[in-house]
C-alpha angles and dihedrals in degrees: 000000000000129000092274091056092046091049091049092049091048091049093049093048093049094044095049094049094237110159126218090253093058092046091049092048091049091051092048094051094040096051092044091050091047093049092045094052093047090049092047092049093051091046094050092046093050093046090051089052090049093051090048090054097042112021092173091065096053095113093055092044092050091050093051091045093053092047091051093047090051091054092048092049090048091058090052091050090049089053089052090052090050090051091052090049090050091054101042107027107037 
């Protein structure tokens, strides 16, 4: 981002009245959501490949996929809780 982009971002943040807490919370949730969606996409793609290669193991693959997706979603929800804590507690 060069100095012009950083100056523009600083000006926009100061002009809009966004506090550091809100910006930090937005970054926490945004990065967690981005990481979660990338992880889910990779997991779903790999499980589809696995079912295509071994159709007889689709029940086991589906079970492991769902367990993995639940863990990924839990991390995103924890990030949301951290963002709420950043806004209201700190």
